[in-house]
C-alpha positions as CSV (number, residue, x, y, z in Angstrom):
1,X,-9.7,7.5,-100.0
2,X,-13.5,7.5,-99.7
3,X,-14.6,10.5,-97.6
4,X,-18.1,10.6,-96.1
5,X,-18.1,14.4,-96.2
6,X,-18.3,14.3,-100.0
7,X,-22.0,14.5,-100.5
8,X,-21.7,13.8,-104.3
9,X,-20.0,10.4,-103.6
10,X,-22.6,9.6,-101.0
11,X,-25.5,10.4,-103.4
12,X,-23.8,8.3,-106.1
13,X,-23.6,5.3,-103.7
14,X,-27.3,5.8,-102.6
15,X,-28.4,5.6,-106.3
16,X,-26.0,2.7,-106.9
17,X,-27.6,0.7,-104.1
18,X,-31.2,1.6,-105.0
19,X,-31.0,1.1,-108.8
20,X,-28.3,-1.5,-109.2
21,X,-27.1,-3.5,-106.2
22,X,-30.4,-4.3,-104.5
23,X,-32.4,-5.2,-107.7
24,X,-29.6,-7.3,-109.1
25,X,-29.1,-9.1,-105.7
26,X,-32.8,-10.0,-105.8
27,X,-32.6,-11.1,-109.4
28,X,-29.5,-13.3,-108.5
29,X,-31.3,-14.8,-105.6
30,X,-34.1,-15.9,-108.0
31,X,-31.5,-17.1,-110.6
32,X,-32.6,-14.5,-113.1
33,X,-30.5,-14.6,-116.3
34,X,-30.3,-11.1,-117.6
35,X,-28.7,-9.9,-120.8
36,X,-25.9,-7.4,-121.1
37,X,-28.3,-4.9,-122.6
38,X,-30.4,-4.9,-119.5
39,X,-27.4,-4.2,-117.3
40,X,-26.3,-1.3,-119.6
41,X,-29.8,0.1,-119.5
42,X,-30.0,-0.2,-115.7
43,X,-26.6,1.5,-115.3
44,X,-27.8,4.3,-117.6
45,X,-30.8,4.8,-115.3
46,X,-28.4,4.9,-112.3
47,X,-26.2,7.6,-114.0
48,X,-29.2,9.7,-114.9
49,X,-30.7,9.4,-111.4
50,X,-27.3,10.2,-109.8
51,X,-26.8,13.3,-111.9
52,X,-30.3,14.5,-111.2
53,X,-30.0,14.0,-107.4
54,X,-26.6,15.8,-107.3
55,X,-28.1,18.7,-109.3
56,X,-31.1,18.8,-107.0
57,X,-28.9,18.7,-103.9
58,X,-26.7,21.5,-105.2
59,X,-29.7,23.7,-105.9
60,X,-31.1,22.9,-102.5
61,X,-27.7,23.9,-100.9
62,X,-27.8,27.2,-102.7
63,X,-31.3,27.9,-101.5
64,X,-30.5,27.0,-97.9
65,X,-27.2,29.0,-98.0
66,X,-29.3,32.1,-98.6
67,X,-31.5,31.1,-95.7
68,X,-29.3,29.8,-93.0
69,X,-25.7,28.6,-93.6
70,X,-25.8,26.0,-90.9
71,X,-28.5,24.1,-92.8
72,X,-26.0,23.0,-95.3
73,X,-24.2,21.0,-92.6
74,X,-27.5,19.3,-91.6
75,X,-28.3,18.5,-95.2
76,X,-25.0,16.7,-95.6
77,X,-25.6,14.8,-92.4
78,X,-29.0,13.8,-93.7
79,X,-27.4,12.4,-96.9
80,X,-24.9,10.4,-94.9
81,X,-27.7,9.0,-92.7
82,X,-29.8,8.1,-95.7
83,X,-26.9,6.1,-97.1
84,X,-26.5,4.2,-93.9
85,X,-30.2,3.7,-93.6
86,X,-30.6,2.4,-97.1
87,X,-27.6,0.1,-96.8
88,X,-28.5,-1.5,-93.5
89,X,-32.3,-1.9,-94.2
90,X,-31.7,-2.9,-97.8
91,X,-29.4,-5.8,-96.7
92,X,-29.6,-6.7,-93.1
93,X,-32.8,-5.4,-91.4
94,X,-35.5,-4.8,-94.0
95,X,-38.2,-2.5,-92.8
96,X,-41.0,-4.3,-94.6
97,X,-40.2,-8.0,-94.6
98,X,-38.2,-9.7,-97.3
99,X,-38.3,-9.1,-101.0
100,X,-42.0,-9.7,-101.7
101,X,-44.5,-8.8,-104.5
102,X,-47.1,-8.2,-101.8
103,X,-45.2,-5.3,-100.2
104,X,-47.9,-2.8,-101.3
105,X,-50.2,-4.2,-98.7
106,X,-50.9,-2.0,-95.7
107,X,-48.6,-2.0,-92.8
108,X,-49.9,-3.6,-89.6
109,X,-49.6,-1.8,-86.2
110,X,-46.9,-4.2,-85.1
111,X,-45.0,-3.6,-88.3
112,X,-45.2,0.2,-87.7
113,X,-43.7,-0.2,-84.3
114,X,-41.0,-2.4,-85.7
115,X,-40.1,0.3,-88.2
116,X,-39.9,2.9,-85.5
117,X,-37.5,0.7,-83.5
118,X,-35.3,0.2,-86.5
119,X,-35.2,3.9,-87.2
120,X,-34.2,4.5,-83.6
121,X,-31.6,1.7,-83.8
122,X,-30.0,3.1,-87.0
123,X,-30.0,6.6,-85.5
124,X,-28.0,5.3,-82.6
125,X,-25.5,3.5,-84.9
126,X,-25.1,6.6,-86.9
127,X,-24.6,8.8,-83.9
128,X,-22.0,6.4,-82.5
129,X,-20.0,6.3,-85.7
130,X,-20.1,10.1,-86.0
131,X,-19.1,10.5,-82.4
132,X,-16.2,8.1,-82.6
133,X,-15.0,9.4,-86.0
134,X,-15.6,6.0,-87.6
135,X,-17.8,7.1,-90.4
136,X,-15.0,6.9,-93.0
137,X,-14.3,3.3,-92.0
138,X,-18.0,2.3,-92.3
139,X,-18.4,3.9,-95.7
140,X,-15.3,2.3,-97.0
141,X,-16.9,-1.0,-96.0
142,X,-20.0,0.0,-98.1
143,X,-17.6,0.8,-101.0
144,X,-16.0,-2.7,-100.8
145,X,-19.5,-4.3,-100.6
146,X,-20.6,-2.5,-103.7
147,X,-17.5,-3.4,-105.6
148,X,-17.8,-7.1,-104.7
149,X,-21.5,-7.1,-105.8
150,X,-20.7,-5.4,-109.1
151,X,-18.3,-8.3,-109.8
152,X,-21.0,-10.8,-108.9
153,X,-23.5,-9.0,-111.1
154,X,-21.1,-9.1,-114.1
155,X,-20.5,-12.8,-113.6
156,X,-24.3,-13.5,-114.0
157,X,-24.6,-11.9,-117.4
158,X,-26.2,-14.2,-120.0
159,X,-24.2,-13.4,-123.2
160,X,-26.4,-15.7,-125.3
161,X,-29.5,-14.3,-126.9
162,X,-32.7,-15.3,-125.2
163,X,-34.0,-18.5,-126.8
164,X,-37.3,-18.4,-128.5
165,X,-40.4,-19.8,-126.8
166,X,-41.1,-23.4,-126.3
167,X,-42.5,-24.2,-129.7
168,X,-44.8,-27.0,-128.4
169,X,-46.6,-24.9,-125.8
170,X,-49.5,-24.4,-128.2
171,X,-49.1,-27.6,-130.3
172,X,-51.4,-30.5,-129.7
173,X,-51.5,-34.1,-130.8
174,X,-53.7,-37.1,-131.1
175,X,-54.4,-37.3,-127.4
176,X,-54.2,-34.2,-125.1
177,X,-54.5,-33.6,-121.5
178,X,-55.1,-29.8,-121.3
179,X,-55.1,-27.9,-118.0
180,X,-56.2,-24.2,-118.0
181,X,-55.8,-22.6,-114.6
182,X,-56.8,-19.1,-113.5
183,X,-55.4,-17.6,-110.3
184,X,-57.7,-16.6,-107.4
185,X,-61.2,-17.4,-108.6
186,X,-63.9,-18.7,-106.3
187,X,-66.3,-21.5,-107.3
188,X,-69.4,-19.7,-106.2
189,X,-68.6,-16.6,-108.3
190,X,-67.8,-18.7,-111.3
191,X,-71.1,-20.6,-110.9
192,X,-73.0,-17.3,-110.7
193,X,-71.5,-16.1,-114.0
194,X,-72.2,-19.4,-115.7
195,X,-75.9,-19.1,-114.8
196,X,-76.0,-15.6,-116.2
197,X,-73.8,-16.0,-119.2
198,X,-75.7,-17.9,-121.9
199,X,-72.8,-18.0,-124.3
200,X,-70.4,-19.4,-121.7
201,X,-72.9,-22.0,-120.5
202,X,-73.4,-23.2,-124.1
203,X,-69.7,-23.2,-124.8
204,X,-69.0,-25.5,-121.8
205,X,-72.1,-27.7,-122.2
206,X,-69.9,-30.8,-122.5
207,X,-68.3,-30.2,-119.2
208,X,-68.8,-31.3,-115.6
209,X,-68.7,-28.3,-113.2
210,X,-67.8,-28.9,-109.6
211,X,-68.9,-25.9,-107.5
212,X,-67.9,-27.2,-104.0
213,X,-64.1,-27.4,-104.3
214,X,-61.5,-27.0,-101.6
215,X,-57.8,-26.4,-102.0
216,X,-55.0,-27.5,-99.7
217,X,-53.3,-24.1,-99.5
218,X,-54.4,-20.5,-99.9
219,X,-51.6,-19.6,-102.4
220,X,-50.6,-20.8,-105.8
221,X,-47.4,-22.9,-105.8
222,X,-48.4,-25.0,-102.8
223,X,-51.9,-25.5,-104.1
224,X,-50.6,-26.7,-107.5
225,X,-48.2,-28.9,-105.7
226,X,-51.1,-30.7,-103.9
227,X,-53.1,-30.7,-107.2
228,X,-50.3,-32.6,-109.1
229,X,-49.2,-34.9,-106.3
230,X,-52.4,-35.7,-104.4
231,X,-50.9,-34.1,-101.3
232,X,-48.4,-31.4,-100.6
233,X,-44.8,-32.7,-100.8
234,X,-41.7,-30.7,-99.8
235,X,-39.1,-32.8,-101.6
236,X,-39.2,-32.1,-105.3
237,X,-37.5,-35.4,-106.1
238,X,-40.7,-37.1,-105.1
239,X,-42.8,-35.4,-107.9
240,X,-45.2,-37.9,-109.4
241,X,-44.5,-39.5,-112.7
242,X,-47.2,-38.4,-115.1
243,X,-46.1,-34.8,-115.5
244,X,-42.5,-36.0,-115.7
245,X,-43.0,-39.1,-117.8
246,X,-40.5,-39.0,-120.7
247,X,-43.0,-40.9,-122.9
248,X,-45.4,-38.0,-122.7
249,X,-45.0,-34.8,-124.6
250,X,-45.1,-32.2,-121.8
251,X,-45.1,-28.4,-122.0
252,X,-46.3,-26.2,-119.2
253,X,-46.7,-22.4,-118.7
254,X,-46.0,-20.3,-115.7
255,X,-46.6,-21.8,-112.2
256,X,-46.8,-25.4,-113.4
257,X,-43.1,-25.1,-114.2
258,X,-42.3,-25.8,-110.5
259,X,-43.7,-29.4,-110.9
260,X,-41.6,-30.3,-114.0
261,X,-38.1,-31.6,-113.5
262,X,-37.1,-31.2,-117.1
263,X,-37.0,-27.4,-117.5
264,X,-36.8,-27.7,-121.3
265,X,-40.5,-28.5,-121.0
266,X,-41.4,-25.3,-119.2
267,X,-42.1,-21.8,-120.3
268,X,-41.9,-18.9,-117.8
269,X,-44.5,-16.1,-117.9
270,X,-43.2,-13.2,-120.0
271,X,-40.9,-15.4,-122.2
272,X,-43.3,-16.6,-124.9
273,X,-41.4,-14.6,-127.5
274,X,-38.0,-12.9,-127.6
275,X,-39.5,-9.5,-126.8
276,X,-37.9,-6.1,-127.2
277,X,-35.2,-4.7,-125.0
278,X,-37.7,-2.2,-123.7
279,X,-39.9,-5.0,-122.4
280,X,-37.0,-6.8,-120.8
281,X,-35.9,-3.6,-119.0
282,X,-39.5,-2.8,-117.9
283,X,-40.0,-6.4,-116.6
284,X,-36.7,-6.1,-114.7
285,X,-37.6,-2.8,-113.1
286,X,-41.2,-3.8,-112.2
287,X,-40.1,-7.2,-110.8
288,X,-36.8,-6.5,-109.0
289,X,-36.6,-2.8,-108.5
290,X,-40.1,-2.8,-107.0
291,X,-39.4,-5.9,-104.9
292,X,-36.2,-4.5,-103.5
293,X,-37.6,-1.0,-102.8
294,X,-39.9,-2.4,-100.0
295,X,-36.9,-3.4,-98.0
296,X,-35.8,0.2,-97.3
297,X,-38.8,2.3,-98.3
298,X,-41.7,0.4,-96.8
299,X,-45.0,-0.2,-98.6
300,X,-45.3,3.6,-99.2
301,X,-42.2,3.4,-101.3
302,X,-43.5,0.4,-103.4
303,X,-46.9,2.2,-103.9
304,X,-45.0,5.2,-105.2
305,X,-42.9,3.1,-107.5
306,X,-46.0,1.2,-108.7
307,X,-47.7,4.5,-109.6
308,X,-44.8,5.4,-111.9
309,X,-45.4,2.4,-114.1
310,X,-48.7,3.8,-115.2
311,X,-47.2,7.1,-116.2
312,X,-46.8,7.6,-119.9
313,X,-43.5,9.5,-119.4
314,X,-42.1,6.3,-117.8
315,X,-42.8,4.2,-120.9
316,X,-41.1,6.8,-123.1
317,X,-38.1,7.0,-120.8
318,X,-37.7,3.2,-120.7
319,X,-37.9,3.0,-124.5
320,X,-35.0,5.5,-124.7
321,X,-32.7,4.0,-122.2
322,X,-33.3,0.5,-123.6
323,X,-32.1,1.6,-127.0
324,X,-35.3,0.9,-128.8
325,X,-35.6,-2.6,-130.4
326,X,-38.6,-1.4,-132.4
327,X,-38.4,-4.4,-134.7
328,X,-39.5,-6.7,-131.8
329,X,-42.7,-7.2,-129.9
330,X,-43.2,-5.1,-126.8
331,X,-46.1,-6.1,-124.6
332,X,-45.9,-2.8,-122.8
333,X,-47.3,-1.1,-125.9
334,X,-50.6,-2.6,-124.7
335,X,-50.2,-3.0,-120.9
336,X,-48.6,-0.9,-118.2
337,X,-47.9,-3.4,-115.5
338,X,-45.7,-6.5,-115.8
339,X,-48.1,-8.4,-113.6
340,X,-50.5,-8.6,-116.6
341,X,-48.0,-9.8,-119.2
342,X,-49.8,-13.2,-119.2
343,X,-53.0,-11.4,-120.2
344,X,-51.1,-10.3,-123.3
345,X,-49.5,-13.7,-123.8
346,X,-52.9,-15.5,-123.4
347,X,-54.0,-14.2,-126.8
348,X,-50.6,-14.7,-128.4
349,X,-50.4,-18.4,-127.3
350,X,-54.0,-19.4,-128.2
351,X,-54.1,-17.4,-131.4
352,X,-51.3,-19.7,-132.6
353,X,-52.8,-23.1,-131.7
354,X,-52.0,-25.9,-134.1
355,X,-52.5,-29.6,-134.4
356,X,-49.4,-31.8,-135.0
357,X,-50.3,-35.3,-136.1
358,X,-46.7,-36.4,-135.2
359,X,-47.4,-35.8,-131.5
360,X,-49.2,-38.7,-129.8
361,X,-49.7,-38.0,-126.1
362,X,-49.5,-34.5,-124.8
363,X,-49.7,-32.7,-121.4
364,X,-50.3,-29.0,-121.7
365,X,-50.8,-27.0,-118.5
366,X,-51.2,-23.2,-118.3
367,X,-51.6,-20.9,-115.2
368,X,-52.7,-17.3,-115.7
369,X,-52.5,-14.6,-113.0
370,X,-54.4,-11.7,-114.5
371,X,-57.5,-12.8,-112.5
372,X,-55.5,-12.4,-109.3
373,X,-56.2,-9.7,-106.7
374,X,-56.1,-6.8,-106.6
375,X,-58.4,-6.8,-109.6
376,X,-57.0,-4.5,-112.2
377,X,-58.9,-5.5,-115.3
378,X,-62.4,-4.7,-116.4
379,X,-64.9,-7.1,-117.8
380,X,-63.5,-6.7,-121.3
381,X,-60.0,-7.6,-120.1
382,X,-58.7,-4.1,-120.4
383,X,-56.0,-3.2,-117.8
384,X,-57.0,-0.5,-115.4
385,X,-55.0,1.3,-112.7
386,X,-57.8,0.9,-110.2
387,X,-61.1,-0.8,-110.7
388,X,-63.9,1.5,-109.5
389,X,-66.8,-0.7,-108.8
390,X,-70.0,0.3,-107.0
391,X,-69.1,-2.3,-104.3
392,X,-65.7,-3.8,-103.7
393,X,-67.1,-7.4,-103.6
394,X,-68.1,-6.9,-107.3
395,X,-64.4,-7.0,-108.3
396,X,-64.3,-10.7,-108.7
397,X,-67.5,-10.8,-110.6
398,X,-66.0,-8.3,-113.0
399,X,-62.8,-10.2,-113.6
400,X,-64.8,-13.5,-114.1
401,X,-66.6,-11.8,-117.0
402,X,-63.1,-11.2,-118.5
403,X,-62.0,-14.8,-117.8
404,X,-65.3,-16.1,-119.3
405,X,-64.4,-14.4,-122.6
406,X,-61.0,-16.0,-122.5
407,X,-62.4,-19.4,-121.8
408,X,-64.8,-19.1,-124.8
409,X,-62.0,-18.0,-127.0
410,X,-59.8,-20.9,-125.9
411,X,-62.5,-23.6,-126.4
412,X,-63.5,-22.2,-129.8
413,X,-59.8,-22.2,-130.9
414,X,-59.5,-25.9,-129.9
415,X,-62.7,-26.7,-131.9
416,X,-61.5,-24.8,-134.9
417,X,-58.2,-26.7,-135.0
418,X,-59.8,-30.1,-134.4
419,X,-58.2,-30.5,-131.0
420,X,-61.3,-30.3,-128.8
421,X,-62.8,-33.9,-129.2
422,X,-59.6,-35.8,-128.6
423,X,-58.7,-33.9,-125.5
424,X,-59.5,-34.0,-121.8
425,X,-59.9,-30.4,-120.8
426,X,-59.7,-29.2,-117.2
427,X,-60.5,-25.5,-116.4
428,X,-59.9,-24.5,-112.8
429,X,-58.6,-22.1,-110.3
430,X,-56.0,-22.6,-107.6
431,X,-57.8,-20.8,-104.8
432,X,-60.3,-18.0,-104.2
433,X,-59.9,-14.3,-103.2
434,X,-58.6,-13.1,-99.8
435,X,-60.9,-11.6,-97.2
436,X,-59.7,-8.0,-97.6
437,X,-57.0,-6.1,-99.2
438,X,-56.2,-2.5,-98.4
439,X,-55.1,-1.3,-101.8
440,X,-53.0,1.8,-102.1
441,X,-53.7,3.2,-105.5
442,X,-53.0,6.3,-107.5
443,X,-53.9,8.1,-110.7
444,X,-50.5,9.6,-111.0
445,X,-47.2,9.7,-109.1
446,X,-48.3,12.5,-106.8
447,X,-51.3,10.6,-105.4
448,X,-49.8,7.8,-103.3
449,X,-51.9,7.9,-100.1
450,X,-55.3,7.1,-101.5
451,X,-56.5,3.9,-99.8
452,X,-59.5,1.8,-100.2
453,X,-60.5,-1.3,-98.3
454,X,-61.6,-4.1,-100.7
455,X,-63.8,-6.7,-99.3
456,X,-64.3,-9.5,-101.8
457,X,-67.1,-11.4,-100.2
458,X,-70.3,-10.3,-98.6
459,X,-72.0,-13.7,-98.3
460,X,-71.8,-16.4,-95.7
461,X,-69.6,-18.4,-95.3
462,X,-67.3,-17.0,-97.9
463,X,-66.8,-13.8,-95.9
464,X,-65.6,-15.6,-92.8
465,X,-62.1,-15.1,-91.4
466,X,-60.1,-18.2,-90.3
467,X,-58.2,-17.6,-87.0
468,X,-58.7,-13.9,-87.5
469,X,-56.5,-13.9,-90.6
470,X,-56.9,-10.7,-92.5
471,X,-56.2,-12.4,-95.8
472,X,-56.8,-16.2,-95.7
473,X,-60.5,-16.7,-95.0
474,X,-63.0,-19.3,-96.0
475,X,-63.5,-17.9,-99.5
476,X,-59.8,-18.2,-100.2
477,X,-60.0,-22.0,-99.9
478,X,-62.9,-22.4,-102.3
479,X,-61.8,-22.9,-105.9
480,X,-63.7,-24.4,-108.9
481,X,-63.1,-27.2,-111.3
482,X,-64.8,-28.1,-114.6
483,X,-63.8,-31.2,-116.7
484,X,-64.5,-32.4,-120.2
485,X,-63.3,-35.9,-121.1
486,X,-62.4,-36.8,-124.6
487,X,-65.2,-37.4,-127.1
488,X,-67.8,-35.9,-124.8
489,X,-70.9,-34.5,-126.4
490,X,-73.7,-33.4,-123.9
491,X,-76.7,-31.2,-124.3
492,X,-76.3,-29.4,-121.0
493,X,-73.6,-28.6,-118.5
494,X,-73.6,-31.1,-115.6
495,X,-73.4,-29.5,-112.2
496,X,-72.0,-31.5,-109.3
497,X,-72.4,-30.3,-105.7
498,X,-70.4,-33.1,-104.1
499,X,-67.5,-31.9,-102.0
500,X,-64.2,-32.5,-103.8
501,X,-60.6,-31.3,-103.4
502,X,-58.1,-30.0,-105.9
503,X,-56.0,-33.0,-104.7
504,X,-58.4,-35.2,-106.7
505,X,-57.0,-33.9,-109.9
506,X,-53.9,-35.9,-109.4
507,X,-55.8,-39.1,-110.0
508,X,-57.9,-37.5,-112.8
509,X,-54.7,-36.5,-114.7
510,X,-53.1,-39.9,-114.1
511,X,-56.1,-41.9,-115.3
512,X,-56.1,-40.1,-118.6
513,X,-52.9,-42.0,-119.6
514,X,-52.5,-44.8,-117.0
515,X,-54.6,-47.6,-115.5
516,X,-56.0,-47.8,-112.0
517,X,-53.0,-49.9,-110.8
518,X,-50.7,-46.9,-111.4
519,X,-53.1,-44.2,-110.3
520,X,-54.6,-45.7,-107.2
521,X,-51.5,-44.8,-105.3
522,X,-52.8,-41.3,-105.1
523,X,-55.8,-42.4,-103.0
524,X,-57.9,-39.8,-104.7
525,X,-61.0,-39.7,-106.9
526,X,-61.1,-39.5,-110.7
527,X,-63.3,-36.4,-111.2
528,X,-64.0,-37.4,-114.8
529,X,-65.7,-40.6,-113.7
530,X,-69.2,-41.2,-112.2
531,X,-69.8,-39.9,-108.7
532,X,-71.0,-43.4,-107.8
533,X,-67.4,-44.5,-108.1
534,X,-66.1,-41.9,-105.6
535,X,-64.6,-43.1,-102.4
536,X,-64.1,-41.3,-99.1
537,X,-60.6,-40.1,-98.6
538,X,-58.6,-38.0,-96.1
539,X,-57.0,-34.8,-97.4
540,X,-54.5,-32.5,-96.0
541,X,-55.4,-28.8,-95.6
542,X,-53.2,-26.0,-94.3
543,X,-55.0,-23.2,-92.3
544,X,-53.5,-19.9,-91.0
545,X,-52.3,-19.9,-87.4
546,X,-53.4,-16.4,-86.6
547,X,-54.2,-12.9,-87.9
548,X,-50.5,-12.3,-88.9
549,X,-50.2,-15.4,-91.1
550,X,-49.1,-14.5,-94.6
551,X,-47.0,-16.4,-97.2
552,X,-44.6,-18.4,-95.0
553,X,-45.4,-22.1,-94.8
554,X,-44.6,-22.0,-91.1
555,X,-47.5,-19.6,-90.7
556,X,-49.9,-22.5,-91.3
557,X,-51.1,-25.6,-89.4
558,X,-51.7,-28.9,-91.2
559,X,-55.2,-30.5,-90.6
560,X,-56.7,-33.6,-92.1
561,X,-60.2,-33.4,-93.5
562,X,-62.5,-36.0,-95.1
563,X,-64.4,-35.3,-98.4
564,X,-67.6,-36.6,-96.6
565,X,-67.8,-33.3,-94.6
566,X,-68.1,-29.7,-95.8
567,X,-65.3,-27.3,-95.1
568,X,-67.5,-25.1,-93.0
569,X,-68.7,-28.0,-90.8
570,X,-65.1,-29.2,-90.5
571,X,-64.1,-25.7,-89.2
572,X,-66.9,-25.7,-86.7
573,X,-66.4,-29.3,-85.4
574,X,-62.6,-28.7,-84.9
575,X,-63.5,-25.4,-83.1
576,X,-61.3,-23.4,-85.4
577,X,-62.0,-19.7,-84.9
578,X,-64.2,-18.3,-87.7
579,X,-65.8,-14.9,-87.7
């Protein structure tokens, strides 16, 4: 029978929950297909962690015994309480929201009170179970839960080797619609860089640049949804035809995969190649271990975990427990953080561009997130732990210099492989940067409380909050779009100031392969056409309700806005709180 007074068993179960159950539960919820080698490696981490914690606890007991014998009792009580705390918060009442990659954000005052209440609640539960001698019953329940979850985990194992990448993702044909999207870049900042960067300006001289672009949503998937469909749609079965037309050769990368019904035409970030076991384990730990840690350890815990990934010892440790695979590519030889794997893949994908004369009509769409906040790359696209700029609002300018280099490389590769002229090329962002982010950063695992307030905008109106939202301000809704139609050859970049929406891209994409009769149903403007042909339309836009609005769609209110009015004027006319 499982006894709660056996501190070794309790420590084992704590480690089992932290390193195995919670991460794999998160992975299962996201339909992650992991290989047997990843499971073996994770269990090896669990065994090592359990052994170390037991040894540490034994040493601590010996030290305390020489001090005060009674302390041993309190120490064992503490372990029992930690087990209950981690179990309850990790499953039922998370202390920092749900599994979320944004858990490293600072805790709000209300969230801190919520955590205190949960601590008090679990203390009462613990006291009740101890008083009523029910501890053994509770911990047997935990045991049963763990066993059931281990069975579920084993049932999800993908015994087949990971398939190689979608071979068509960087193959182009006789006619190509190419979408290159960068996460979180503001139109005004991109425009500033174009005016300063002579090489970039010359490279994109055949393009039309739209500097006044508004998005429907302040975050990626919903923004891309409106971009593809002309409006935000909830029901995926209503996805518009062009990106799901069986007569077109479609291959998409990263976030565009959510808009494609045939998943054979999609490529997830981090799966361009069959990378090494070390990479797969690192990706699992950084994605799911970090995501699950926030449920029971708050943002401080996730900040601590994030700092470990930048430690050289961690990389060596992961290489050992993953059993090597030195014959395969490992992106983590060049990067530290899984978040930047698409920075690594950008070069891999576009270094291998090819023209296939057997392919007639293609759609290629790519979304890259290394430009996202917090900015952790320098202007040469080198990953950094924390970007130390003279002023925080310079961060976006720095990452745009990196993006500019990537755009130049991309276009030159298309020209080199005779793909440029027969292609419509759209280079864009999905939204801008947030108002602020209080980033907890560290140079090593012992420095986890260093905080710095990043303010991405210092110019009106980009620095305005909307309804006091800490994150989703005016600048967040201002993206950029630049378009080159096929066989375009201009002397200079055309700058357009007219107010447009990312929604307009739905008609733009459609018109590349279909006639007006098909595309007019979007009720949007073709951005590749003359401005004289533009019509006035009504667009949906989703604005934050209040200062606490974050990533839930229910946190936003739907408004309707015309392209004949600027976003700032719309906010003022509708008396939406901006400050």
